[in-house]
C-alpha positions as CSV (number, residue, x, y, z in Angstrom):
1,M,3.7,21.3,1.5
2,E,2.1,18.0,2.8
3,S,4.4,15.8,0.6
4,S,7.5,17.7,1.7
5,F,6.5,17.3,5.1
6,L,6.1,13.6,4.8
7,A,9.5,13.3,2.9
8,D,11.4,15.4,5.6
9,I,10.2,13.4,8.5
10,H,11.1,9.9,6.9
11,T,14.7,10.1,8.7
12,K,12.9,10.7,12.1
13,V,10.1,8.1,11.7
14,V,12.0,5.2,10.3
15,H,13.9,4.6,13.4
16,F,11.1,3.8,15.4
17,P,10.0,0.6,13.3
18,V,13.7,-0.3,13.1
19,A,14.2,-0.3,16.8
20,L,10.7,-1.9,17.5
21,L,11.0,-4.7,15.0
22,A,14.5,-5.6,16.0
23,T,13.5,-5.5,19.8
24,Y,10.5,-7.6,19.0
25,S,12.6,-10.4,17.3
26,V,15.0,-10.6,20.0
27,I,12.2,-10.7,22.7
28,E,10.1,-13.0,20.8
29,I,12.8,-15.5,20.4
30,I,14.1,-15.3,24.1
31,G,10.4,-15.4,25.3
32,I,9.7,-18.6,23.4
33,M,13.1,-20.3,23.9
34,F,13.1,-19.7,27.8
35,R,9.2,-20.1,28.0
36,R,8.6,-16.8,29.6
37,E,5.0,-15.7,29.1
38,F,5.7,-12.2,30.2
39,L,8.1,-11.7,27.4
40,S,5.9,-13.3,24.8
41,R,3.1,-10.8,25.6
42,T,5.6,-8.0,25.6
43,A,6.8,-9.1,22.1
44,L,3.3,-9.0,20.7
45,L,2.8,-5.5,22.1
46,I,5.8,-4.3,20.5
47,L,5.1,-6.1,17.3
48,C,1.5,-4.2,17.1
49,I,3.1,-1.0,17.8
50,A,6.0,-1.6,15.3
51,V,3.4,-2.4,12.4
52,V,1.9,0.8,12.8
53,T,5.1,2.7,12.9
54,A,6.3,0.7,9.8
55,F,3.4,1.9,7.9
56,F,4.3,5.5,8.6
57,A,8.0,4.9,7.5
58,V,6.9,3.3,4.2
59,L,4.5,6.1,3.5
60,T,7.0,8.8,4.4
61,G,9.8,6.8,2.6
62,N,7.9,6.7,-0.8
63,Q,7.3,10.6,-0.5
64,A,11.0,11.1,0.3
65,A,12.0,9.1,-2.9
66,A,9.5,10.8,-5.0
67,N,10.9,14.2,-3.9
68,F,14.5,13.5,-4.6
69,A,15.7,14.7,-7.9
70,Y,19.0,13.4,-8.5
71,W,18.7,9.7,-9.2
72,N,21.2,7.8,-11.5
73,D,21.4,4.1,-12.3
74,E,23.2,3.1,-9.1
75,S,21.0,5.1,-6.7
76,S,17.8,3.9,-8.4
77,Y,18.8,0.3,-8.0
78,L,19.7,0.9,-4.4
79,L,16.3,2.8,-3.9
80,N,14.6,-0.2,-5.5
81,Q,16.2,-2.8,-3.2
82,H,15.6,-0.6,-0.2
83,Q,11.7,-0.2,-1.2
84,N,11.5,-3.9,-2.0
85,Y,12.9,-4.8,1.5
86,A,10.8,-2.3,3.4
87,T,7.7,-3.4,1.6
88,Y,8.4,-7.1,2.3
89,L,9.1,-6.1,6.0
90,L,5.9,-4.1,6.2
91,W,3.6,-6.9,4.9
92,F,5.4,-9.7,6.5
93,S,5.2,-7.9,9.9
94,V,1.5,-7.2,9.2
95,C,0.8,-10.9,8.4
96,A,2.9,-12.1,11.5
97,C,1.1,-9.8,13.7
98,A,-2.4,-10.7,12.3
99,F,-1.4,-14.5,12.7
100,R,-0.1,-13.9,16.2
101,L,-3.1,-12.2,17.2
102,Y,-5.5,-14.9,15.8
103,L,-3.4,-17.6,17.6
104,I,-3.8,-15.8,21.0
105,I,-7.5,-15.2,20.4
106,K,-8.0,-18.8,19.4
107,K,-5.8,-19.9,22.3
108,R,-3.5,-21.9,20.0
109,F,-0.4,-20.2,20.5
110,A,1.4,-23.4,21.4
111,G,3.6,-26.2,20.2
112,Y,4.9,-26.0,16.6
113,L,3.0,-22.8,15.8
114,K,4.5,-21.1,18.7
115,Y,8.2,-22.3,17.8
116,S,7.4,-21.3,14.2
117,F,7.7,-17.6,15.7
118,I,11.2,-18.1,16.1
119,L,11.6,-18.2,12.4
120,I,9.2,-15.6,11.8
121,A,11.0,-13.2,14.1
122,S,14.1,-14.2,12.5
123,V,12.9,-13.4,9.0
124,I,11.6,-9.9,10.3
125,L,15.1,-9.1,11.9
126,F,16.8,-10.2,8.6
127,L,14.3,-7.8,6.5
128,V,15.1,-5.0,9.2
129,I,18.8,-5.4,8.7
130,Q,18.5,-5.5,4.7
131,T,16.1,-2.5,4.8
132,G,18.3,-0.4,7.1
133,L,21.7,-1.2,5.2
134,H,20.2,-0.4,1.9
135,G,18.5,2.8,3.3
136,G,21.7,3.7,5.1
137,D,23.7,3.5,1.8
138,L,21.2,5.8,0.0
139,V,22.0,8.4,2.7
140,K,25.8,7.8,2.9
141,K,26.5,7.4,-0.7
142,F,23.9,9.8,-2.4
143,G,22.8,12.1,0.1
144,V,19.2,11.0,-0.1
145,G,17.2,12.6,2.9
146,T,19.9,15.2,3.5
147,D,20.2,18.7,2.8
148,L,23.4,18.2,0.5
149,Y,21.6,19.0,-2.7
150,K,19.8,22.1,-1.4
151,I,23.2,23.4,-0.5
152,I,24.5,22.6,-4.1
153,E,21.5,24.3,-5.6
154,A,22.1,27.4,-3.6
155,E,25.6,27.8,-4.7
């Protein structure tokens, strides 16, 4: 029951980190480039929330993959790519958030360290896009996360 519940909510949970991490990236870059402290603080808050939601997206996604019974070579390859990007995204975001918090606490979020977050935010955005594209292909091409196979089995 619990594992089925986690698998079923992946398609609902996953949109939060996608939206939050994409929004974080844009706001972080704009805040740094235009030297807007309010945007920079907002970006940090969004990143912290996004990391929490990304954890749940990965947890539910792993369960959804385990519950899907119709894997073939192509779908398995696509799943591995999706899982790899999702894992990289989660851990990169966790590290970025921890580093950003450390710099804020130590009052060192300035100079080249501050501008390095333009690159960090860009990498996060790239990973969000790749994770989403691969996940979307799993749904679109193979029906993962849909009721398609429940209908086929019922016939």
